[in-house]
mmCIF file of the N, C-alpha and C atoms, coordinates in Angstrom:
data_MODEL
# 
_entry.id   MODEL 
# 
loop_
_atom_site.group_PDB 
_atom_site.id 
_atom_site.type_symbol 
_atom_site.label_atom_id 
_atom_site.label_alt_id 
_atom_site.label_comp_id 
_atom_site.label_asym_id 
_atom_site.label_entity_id 
_atom_site.label_seq_id 
_atom_site.pdbx_PDB_ins_code 
_atom_site.Cartn_x 
_atom_site.Cartn_y 
_atom_site.Cartn_z 
_atom_site.occupancy 
_atom_site.B_iso_or_equiv 
_atom_site.pdbx_formal_charge 
_atom_site.auth_seq_id 
_atom_site.auth_comp_id 
_atom_site.auth_asym_id 
_atom_site.auth_atom_id 
_atom_site.pdbx_PDB_model_num 
ATOM 1   N N  . MET A 1 1  ? -21.382 3.765  35.157  1.00 0.00 ? 1  MET A N  1 
ATOM 2   C CA . MET A 1 1  ? -21.322 2.942  33.975  1.00 0.00 ? 1  MET A CA 1 
ATOM 3   C C  . MET A 1 1  ? -21.846 3.756  32.785  1.00 0.00 ? 1  MET A C  1 
ATOM 4   N N  . ALA A 1 2  ? -21.185 3.642  31.669  1.00 0.00 ? 2  ALA A N  1 
ATOM 5   C CA . ALA A 1 2  ? -21.579 4.400  30.495  1.00 0.00 ? 2  ALA A CA 1 
ATOM 6   C C  . ALA A 1 2  ? -22.834 3.810  29.857  1.00 0.00 ? 2  ALA A C  1 
ATOM 7   N N  . SER A 1 3  ? -23.551 4.663  29.155  1.00 0.00 ? 3  SER A N  1 
ATOM 8   C CA . SER A 1 3  ? -24.766 4.193  28.492  1.00 0.00 ? 3  SER A CA 1 
ATOM 9   C C  . SER A 1 3  ? -24.398 3.347  27.265  1.00 0.00 ? 3  SER A C  1 
ATOM 10  N N  . ASN A 1 4  ? -25.368 2.583  26.802  1.00 0.00 ? 4  ASN A N  1 
ATOM 11  C CA . ASN A 1 4  ? -25.146 1.769  25.600  1.00 0.00 ? 4  ASN A CA 1 
ATOM 12  C C  . ASN A 1 4  ? -24.840 2.649  24.395  1.00 0.00 ? 4  ASN A C  1 
ATOM 13  N N  . THR A 1 5  ? -25.492 3.803  24.306  1.00 0.00 ? 5  THR A N  1 
ATOM 14  C CA . THR A 1 5  ? -25.270 4.712  23.179  1.00 0.00 ? 5  THR A CA 1 
ATOM 15  C C  . THR A 1 5  ? -23.835 5.222  23.177  1.00 0.00 ? 5  THR A C  1 
ATOM 16  N N  . ALA A 1 6  ? -23.358 5.616  24.338  1.00 0.00 ? 6  ALA A N  1 
ATOM 17  C CA . ALA A 1 6  ? -21.983 6.118  24.426  1.00 0.00 ? 6  ALA A CA 1 
ATOM 18  C C  . ALA A 1 6  ? -20.983 5.016  24.090  1.00 0.00 ? 6  ALA A C  1 
ATOM 19  N N  . ALA A 1 7  ? -21.222 3.823  24.594  1.00 0.00 ? 7  ALA A N  1 
ATOM 20  C CA . ALA A 1 7  ? -20.311 2.708  24.338  1.00 0.00 ? 7  ALA A CA 1 
ATOM 21  C C  . ALA A 1 7  ? -20.282 2.362  22.857  1.00 0.00 ? 7  ALA A C  1 
ATOM 22  N N  . SER A 1 8  ? -21.449 2.310  22.216  1.00 0.00 ? 8  SER A N  1 
ATOM 23  C CA . SER A 1 8  ? -21.481 1.927  20.804  1.00 0.00 ? 8  SER A CA 1 
ATOM 24  C C  . SER A 1 8  ? -20.893 3.016  19.913  1.00 0.00 ? 8  SER A C  1 
ATOM 25  N N  . SER A 1 9  ? -21.061 4.285  20.292  1.00 0.00 ? 9  SER A N  1 
ATOM 26  C CA . SER A 1 9  ? -20.476 5.355  19.466  1.00 0.00 ? 9  SER A CA 1 
ATOM 27  C C  . SER A 1 9  ? -18.959 5.355  19.586  1.00 0.00 ? 9  SER A C  1 
ATOM 28  N N  . VAL A 1 10 ? -18.446 5.026  20.754  1.00 0.00 ? 10 VAL A N  1 
ATOM 29  C CA . VAL A 1 10 ? -16.991 4.934  20.923  1.00 0.00 ? 10 VAL A CA 1 
ATOM 30  C C  . VAL A 1 10 ? -16.446 3.764  20.118  1.00 0.00 ? 10 VAL A C  1 
ATOM 31  N N  . LYS A 1 11 ? -17.175 2.636  20.148  1.00 0.00 ? 11 LYS A N  1 
ATOM 32  C CA . LYS A 1 11 ? -16.757 1.471  19.361  1.00 0.00 ? 11 LYS A CA 1 
ATOM 33  C C  . LYS A 1 11 ? -16.721 1.809  17.871  1.00 0.00 ? 11 LYS A C  1 
ATOM 34  N N  . ARG A 1 12 ? -17.733 2.548  17.412  1.00 0.00 ? 12 ARG A N  1 
ATOM 35  C CA . ARG A 1 12 ? -17.804 2.926  15.995  1.00 0.00 ? 12 ARG A CA 1 
ATOM 36  C C  . ARG A 1 12 ? -16.625 3.827  15.630  1.00 0.00 ? 12 ARG A C  1 
ATOM 37  N N  . LYS A 1 13 ? -16.331 4.784  16.498  1.00 0.00 ? 13 LYS A N  1 
ATOM 38  C CA . LYS A 1 13 ? -15.204 5.698  16.251  1.00 0.00 ? 13 LYS A CA 1 
ATOM 39  C C  . LYS A 1 13 ? -13.893 4.916  16.171  1.00 0.00 ? 13 LYS A C  1 
ATOM 40  N N  . ASN A 1 14 ? -13.700 3.995  17.109  1.00 0.00 ? 14 ASN A N  1 
ATOM 41  C CA . ASN A 1 14 ? -12.477 3.189  17.102  1.00 0.00 ? 14 ASN A CA 1 
ATOM 42  C C  . ASN A 1 14 ? -12.384 2.323  15.852  1.00 0.00 ? 14 ASN A C  1 
ATOM 43  N N  . LYS A 1 15 ? -13.521 1.779  15.431  1.00 0.00 ? 15 LYS A N  1 
ATOM 44  C CA . LYS A 1 15 ? -13.542 0.926  14.243  1.00 0.00 ? 15 LYS A CA 1 
ATOM 45  C C  . LYS A 1 15 ? -13.124 1.720  13.002  1.00 0.00 ? 15 LYS A C  1 
ATOM 46  N N  . HIS A 1 16 ? -13.612 2.953  12.891  1.00 0.00 ? 16 HIS A N  1 
ATOM 47  C CA . HIS A 1 16 ? -13.238 3.802  11.758  1.00 0.00 ? 16 HIS A CA 1 
ATOM 48  C C  . HIS A 1 16 ? -11.754 4.146  11.789  1.00 0.00 ? 16 HIS A C  1 
ATOM 49  N N  . GLN A 1 17 ? -11.239 4.465  12.967  1.00 0.00 ? 17 GLN A N  1 
ATOM 50  C CA . GLN A 1 17 ? -9.813  4.782  13.083  1.00 0.00 ? 17 GLN A CA 1 
ATOM 51  C C  . GLN A 1 17 ? -8.956  3.580  12.704  1.00 0.00 ? 17 GLN A C  1 
ATOM 52  N N  . LYS A 1 18 ? -9.335  2.404  13.186  1.00 0.00 ? 18 LYS A N  1 
ATOM 53  C CA . LYS A 1 18 ? -8.576  1.201  12.887  1.00 0.00 ? 18 LYS A CA 1 
ATOM 54  C C  . LYS A 1 18 ? -8.630  0.872  11.404  1.00 0.00 ? 18 LYS A C  1 
ATOM 55  N N  . ALA A 1 19 ? -9.776  1.106  10.768  1.00 0.00 ? 19 ALA A N  1 
ATOM 56  C CA . ALA A 1 19 ? -9.912  0.838  9.337   1.00 0.00 ? 19 ALA A CA 1 
ATOM 57  C C  . ALA A 1 19 ? -8.952  1.724  8.548   1.00 0.00 ? 19 ALA A C  1 
ATOM 58  N N  . GLY A 1 20 ? -8.868  2.987  8.921   1.00 0.00 ? 20 GLY A N  1 
ATOM 59  C CA . GLY A 1 20 ? -7.950  3.896  8.240   1.00 0.00 ? 20 GLY A CA 1 
ATOM 60  C C  . GLY A 1 20 ? -6.506  3.493  8.450   1.00 0.00 ? 20 GLY A C  1 
ATOM 61  N N  . ARG A 1 21 ? -6.171  3.078  9.662   1.00 0.00 ? 21 ARG A N  1 
ATOM 62  C CA . ARG A 1 21 ? -4.800  2.667  9.967   1.00 0.00 ? 21 ARG A CA 1 
ATOM 63  C C  . ARG A 1 21 ? -4.439  1.403  9.191   1.00 0.00 ? 21 ARG A C  1 
ATOM 64  N N  . ARG A 1 22 ? -5.397  0.458  9.111   1.00 0.00 ? 22 ARG A N  1 
ATOM 65  C CA . ARG A 1 22 ? -5.148  -0.780 8.356   1.00 0.00 ? 22 ARG A CA 1 
ATOM 66  C C  . ARG A 1 22 ? -4.924  -0.470 6.880   1.00 0.00 ? 22 ARG A C  1 
ATOM 67  N N  . ARG A 1 23 ? -5.716  0.457  6.349   1.00 0.00 ? 23 ARG A N  1 
ATOM 68  C CA . ARG A 1 23 ? -5.570  0.833  4.934   1.00 0.00 ? 23 ARG A CA 1 
ATOM 69  C C  . ARG A 1 23 ? -4.199  1.441  4.680   1.00 0.00 ? 23 ARG A C  1 
ATOM 70  N N  . LYS A 1 24 ? -3.776  2.350  5.563   1.00 0.00 ? 24 LYS A N  1 
ATOM 71  C CA . LYS A 1 24 ? -2.476  2.994  5.396   1.00 0.00 ? 24 LYS A CA 1 
ATOM 72  C C  . LYS A 1 24 ? -1.337  1.976  5.536   1.00 0.00 ? 24 LYS A C  1 
ATOM 73  N N  . ASN A 1 25 ? -1.473  1.046  6.482   1.00 0.00 ? 25 ASN A N  1 
ATOM 74  C CA . ASN A 1 25 ? -0.444  0.026  6.661   1.00 0.00 ? 25 ASN A CA 1 
ATOM 75  C C  . ASN A 1 25 ? -0.336  -0.865 5.432   1.00 0.00 ? 25 ASN A C  1 
ATOM 76  N N  . LYS A 1 26 ? -1.475  -1.174 4.832   1.00 0.00 ? 26 LYS A N  1 
ATOM 77  C CA . LYS A 1 26 ? -1.468  -2.010 3.630   1.00 0.00 ? 26 LYS A CA 1 
ATOM 78  C C  . LYS A 1 26 ? -0.740  -1.294 2.496   1.00 0.00 ? 26 LYS A C  1 
ATOM 79  N N  . LEU A 1 27 ? -0.975  0.009  2.356   1.00 0.00 ? 27 LEU A N  1 
ATOM 80  C CA . LEU A 1 27 ? -0.294  0.785  1.321   1.00 0.00 ? 27 LEU A CA 1 
ATOM 81  C C  . LEU A 1 27 ? 1.201   0.878  1.605   1.00 0.00 ? 27 LEU A C  1 
ATOM 82  N N  . ALA A 1 28 ? 1.552   1.044  2.859   1.00 0.00 ? 28 ALA A N  1 
ATOM 83  C CA . ALA A 1 28 ? 2.958   1.224  3.217   1.00 0.00 ? 28 ALA A CA 1 
ATOM 84  C C  . ALA A 1 28 ? 3.760   -0.044 3.012   1.00 0.00 ? 28 ALA A C  1 
ATOM 85  N N  . ARG A 1 29 ? 3.105   -1.206 3.131   1.00 0.00 ? 29 ARG A N  1 
ATOM 86  C CA . ARG A 1 29 ? 3.822   -2.463 2.953   1.00 0.00 ? 29 ARG A CA 1 
ATOM 87  C C  . ARG A 1 29 ? 4.416   -2.575 1.561   1.00 0.00 ? 29 ARG A C  1 
ATOM 88  N N  . LYS A 1 30 ? 3.745   -1.993 0.572   1.00 0.00 ? 30 LYS A N  1 
ATOM 89  C CA . LYS A 1 30 ? 4.204   -2.109 -0.815  1.00 0.00 ? 30 LYS A CA 1 
ATOM 90  C C  . LYS A 1 30 ? 4.440   -0.720 -1.393  1.00 0.00 ? 30 LYS A C  1 
ATOM 91  N N  . SER A 1 31 ? 5.169   0.118  -0.674  1.00 0.00 ? 31 SER A N  1 
ATOM 92  C CA . SER A 1 31 ? 5.364   1.485  -1.148  1.00 0.00 ? 31 SER A CA 1 
ATOM 93  C C  . SER A 1 31 ? 6.594   1.606  -2.041  1.00 0.00 ? 31 SER A C  1 
ATOM 94  N N  . THR A 1 32 ? 7.522   0.673  -1.936  1.00 0.00 ? 32 THR A N  1 
ATOM 95  C CA . THR A 1 32 ? 8.772   0.763  -2.691  1.00 0.00 ? 32 THR A CA 1 
ATOM 96  C C  . THR A 1 32 ? 8.876   -0.404 -3.661  1.00 0.00 ? 32 THR A C  1 
ATOM 97  N N  . ALA A 1 33 ? 9.220   -0.095 -4.897  1.00 0.00 ? 33 ALA A N  1 
ATOM 98  C CA . ALA A 1 33 ? 9.403   -1.148 -5.897  1.00 0.00 ? 33 ALA A CA 1 
ATOM 99  C C  . ALA A 1 33 ? 10.707  -1.894 -5.626  1.00 0.00 ? 33 ALA A C  1 
ATOM 100 N N  . SER A 1 34 ? 10.694  -3.193 -5.906  1.00 0.00 ? 34 SER A N  1 
ATOM 101 C CA . SER A 1 34 ? 11.902  -3.996 -5.705  1.00 0.00 ? 34 SER A CA 1 
ATOM 102 C C  . SER A 1 34 ? 12.891  -3.714 -6.837  1.00 0.00 ? 34 SER A C  1 
ATOM 103 N N  . ASN A 1 35 ? 14.133  -4.186 -6.676  1.00 0.00 ? 35 ASN A N  1 
ATOM 104 C CA . ASN A 1 35 ? 15.140  -4.017 -7.722  1.00 0.00 ? 35 ASN A CA 1 
ATOM 105 C C  . ASN A 1 35 ? 14.697  -4.677 -9.019  1.00 0.00 ? 35 ASN A C  1 
ATOM 106 N N  . VAL A 1 36 ? 14.070  -5.825 -8.915  1.00 0.00 ? 36 VAL A N  1 
ATOM 107 C CA . VAL A 1 36 ? 13.597  -6.529 -10.111 1.00 0.00 ? 36 VAL A CA 1 
ATOM 108 C C  . VAL A 1 36 ? 12.584  -5.657 -10.856 1.00 0.00 ? 36 VAL A C  1 
ATOM 109 N N  . GLU A 1 37 ? 11.668  -5.041 -10.117 1.00 0.00 ? 37 GLU A N  1 
ATOM 110 C CA . GLU A 1 37 ? 10.669  -4.191 -10.754 1.00 0.00 ? 37 GLU A CA 1 
ATOM 111 C C  . GLU A 1 37 ? 11.279  -2.915 -11.310 1.00 0.00 ? 37 GLU A C  1 
ATOM 112 N N  . LEU A 1 38 ? 12.240  -2.346 -10.578 1.00 0.00 ? 38 LEU A N  1 
ATOM 113 C CA . LEU A 1 38 ? 12.848  -1.092 -11.021 1.00 0.00 ? 38 LEU A CA 1 
ATOM 114 C C  . LEU A 1 38 ? 13.610  -1.258 -12.335 1.00 0.00 ? 38 LEU A C  1 
ATOM 115 N N  . PHE A 1 39 ? 14.342  -2.361 -12.449 1.00 0.00 ? 39 PHE A N  1 
ATOM 116 C CA . PHE A 1 39 ? 15.237  -2.526 -13.593 1.00 0.00 ? 39 PHE A CA 1 
ATOM 117 C C  . PHE A 1 39 ? 14.709  -3.510 -14.627 1.00 0.00 ? 39 PHE A C  1 
ATOM 118 N N  . ALA A 1 40 ? 13.445  -3.865 -14.565 1.00 0.00 ? 40 ALA A N  1 
ATOM 119 C CA . ALA A 1 40 ? 12.868  -4.826 -15.504 1.00 0.00 ? 40 ALA A CA 1 
ATOM 120 C C  . ALA A 1 40 ? 12.918  -4.318 -16.938 1.00 0.00 ? 40 ALA A C  1 
ATOM 121 N N  . ALA A 1 41 ? 12.745  -3.015 -17.133 1.00 0.00 ? 41 ALA A N  1 
ATOM 122 C CA . ALA A 1 41 ? 12.707  -2.452 -18.479 1.00 0.00 ? 41 ALA A CA 1 
ATOM 123 C C  . ALA A 1 41 ? 14.085  -2.419 -19.139 1.00 0.00 ? 41 ALA A C  1 
ATOM 124 N N  . LEU A 1 42 ? 15.133  -2.610 -18.352 1.00 0.00 ? 42 LEU A N  1 
ATOM 125 C CA . LEU A 1 42 ? 16.486  -2.537 -18.910 1.00 0.00 ? 42 LEU A CA 1 
ATOM 126 C C  . LEU A 1 42 ? 16.948  -3.856 -19.514 1.00 0.00 ? 42 LEU A C  1 
ATOM 127 N N  . GLY A 1 43 ? 16.210  -4.906 -19.325 1.00 0.00 ? 43 GLY A N  1 
ATOM 128 C CA . GLY A 1 43 ? 16.585  -6.204 -19.874 1.00 0.00 ? 43 GLY A CA 1 
ATOM 129 C C  . GLY A 1 43 ? 17.519  -6.952 -18.952 1.00 0.00 ? 43 GLY A C  1 
ATOM 130 N N  . GLU A 1 44 ? 18.004  -8.096 -19.428 1.00 0.00 ? 44 GLU A N  1 
ATOM 131 C CA . GLU A 1 44 ? 18.891  -8.926 -18.614 1.00 0.00 ? 44 GLU A CA 1 
ATOM 132 C C  . GLU A 1 44 ? 20.297  -8.361 -18.618 1.00 0.00 ? 44 GLU A C  1 
ATOM 133 N N  . PRO A 1 45 ? 21.059  -8.595 -17.538 1.00 0.00 ? 45 PRO A N  1 
ATOM 134 C CA . PRO A 1 45 ? 22.438  -8.110 -17.479 1.00 0.00 ? 45 PRO A CA 1 
ATOM 135 C C  . PRO A 1 45 ? 23.298  -8.776 -18.550 1.00 0.00 ? 45 PRO A C  1 
ATOM 136 N N  . GLY A 1 46 ? 24.177  -8.010 -19.163 1.00 0.00 ? 46 GLY A N  1 
ATOM 137 C CA . GLY A 1 46 ? 25.081  -8.535 -20.180 1.00 0.00 ? 46 GLY A CA 1 
ATOM 138 C C  . GLY A 1 46 ? 24.493  -8.569 -21.571 1.00 0.00 ? 46 GLY A C  1 
ATOM 139 N N  . LYS A 1 47 ? 23.231  -8.219 -21.698 1.00 0.00 ? 47 LYS A N  1 
ATOM 140 C CA . LYS A 1 47 ? 22.588  -8.211 -23.010 1.00 0.00 ? 47 LYS A CA 1 
ATOM 141 C C  . LYS A 1 47 ? 22.152  -6.789 -23.310 1.00 0.00 ? 47 LYS A C  1 
ATOM 142 N N  . PRO A 1 48 ? 22.056  -6.447 -24.600 1.00 0.00 ? 48 PRO A N  1 
ATOM 143 C CA . PRO A 1 48 ? 21.621  -5.075 -24.930 1.00 0.00 ? 48 PRO A CA 1 
ATOM 144 C C  . PRO A 1 48 ? 20.194  -4.805 -24.442 1.00 0.00 ? 48 PRO A C  1 
ATOM 145 N N  . ALA A 1 49 ? 19.966  -3.555 -24.094 1.00 0.00 ? 49 ALA A N  1 
ATOM 146 C CA . ALA A 1 49 ? 18.646  -3.147 -23.611 1.00 0.00 ? 49 ALA A CA 1 
ATOM 147 C C  . ALA A 1 49 ? 17.633  -3.235 -24.737 1.00 0.00 ? 49 ALA A C  1 
ATOM 148 N N  . PRO A 1 50 ? 16.386  -3.557 -24.416 1.00 0.00 ? 50 PRO A N  1 
ATOM 149 C CA . PRO A 1 50 ? 15.359  -3.596 -25.453 1.00 0.00 ? 50 PRO A CA 1 
ATOM 150 C C  . PRO A 1 50 ? 15.109  -2.201 -26.032 1.00 0.00 ? 50 PRO A C  1 
ATOM 151 N N  . ALA A 1 51 ? 14.670  -2.164 -27.274 1.00 0.00 ? 51 ALA A N  1 
ATOM 152 C CA . ALA A 1 51 ? 14.389  -0.884 -27.927 1.00 0.00 ? 51 ALA A CA 1 
ATOM 153 C C  . ALA A 1 51 ? 13.262  -0.174 -27.202 1.00 0.00 ? 51 ALA A C  1 
ATOM 154 N N  . ALA A 1 52 ? 13.344  1.158  -27.136 1.00 0.00 ? 52 ALA A N  1 
ATOM 155 C CA . ALA A 1 52 ? 12.324  1.950  -26.455 1.00 0.00 ? 52 ALA A CA 1 
ATOM 156 C C  . ALA A 1 52 ? 11.013  1.876  -27.239 1.00 0.00 ? 52 ALA A C  1 
ATOM 157 N N  . ALA A 1 53 ? 9.915   1.916  -26.513 1.00 0.00 ? 53 ALA A N  1 
ATOM 158 C CA . ALA A 1 53 ? 8.596   1.885  -27.162 1.00 0.00 ? 53 ALA A CA 1 
ATOM 159 C C  . ALA A 1 53 ? 8.382   3.203  -27.907 1.00 0.00 ? 53 ALA A C  1 
ATOM 160 N N  . LYS A 1 54 ? 7.863   3.100  -29.120 1.00 0.00 ? 54 LYS A N  1 
ATOM 161 C CA . LYS A 1 54 ? 7.601   4.293  -29.936 1.00 0.00 ? 54 LYS A CA 1 
ATOM 162 C C  . LYS A 1 54 ? 6.194   4.781  -29.682 1.00 0.00 ? 54 LYS A C  1 
ATOM 163 N N  . ARG A 1 55 ? 6.031   6.090  -29.661 1.00 0.00 ? 55 ARG A N  1 
ATOM 164 C CA . ARG A 1 55 ? 4.702   6.670  -29.410 1.00 0.00 ? 55 ARG A CA 1 
ATOM 165 C C  . ARG A 1 55 ? 4.120   7.237  -30.646 1.00 0.00 ? 55 ARG A C  1 
# 
């Protein structure tokens, strides 16, 4: 049977790995912009595009 120290260190290691995986999965869920977001700056279809912002 493993010692308490060994068991708790393995649990800690697994917890850190899972935290990183959860973080990456959360980022991957929203990695691509939708069509609405991509073309929002172009305005509505059939209407002229809004004027470009001046700098």
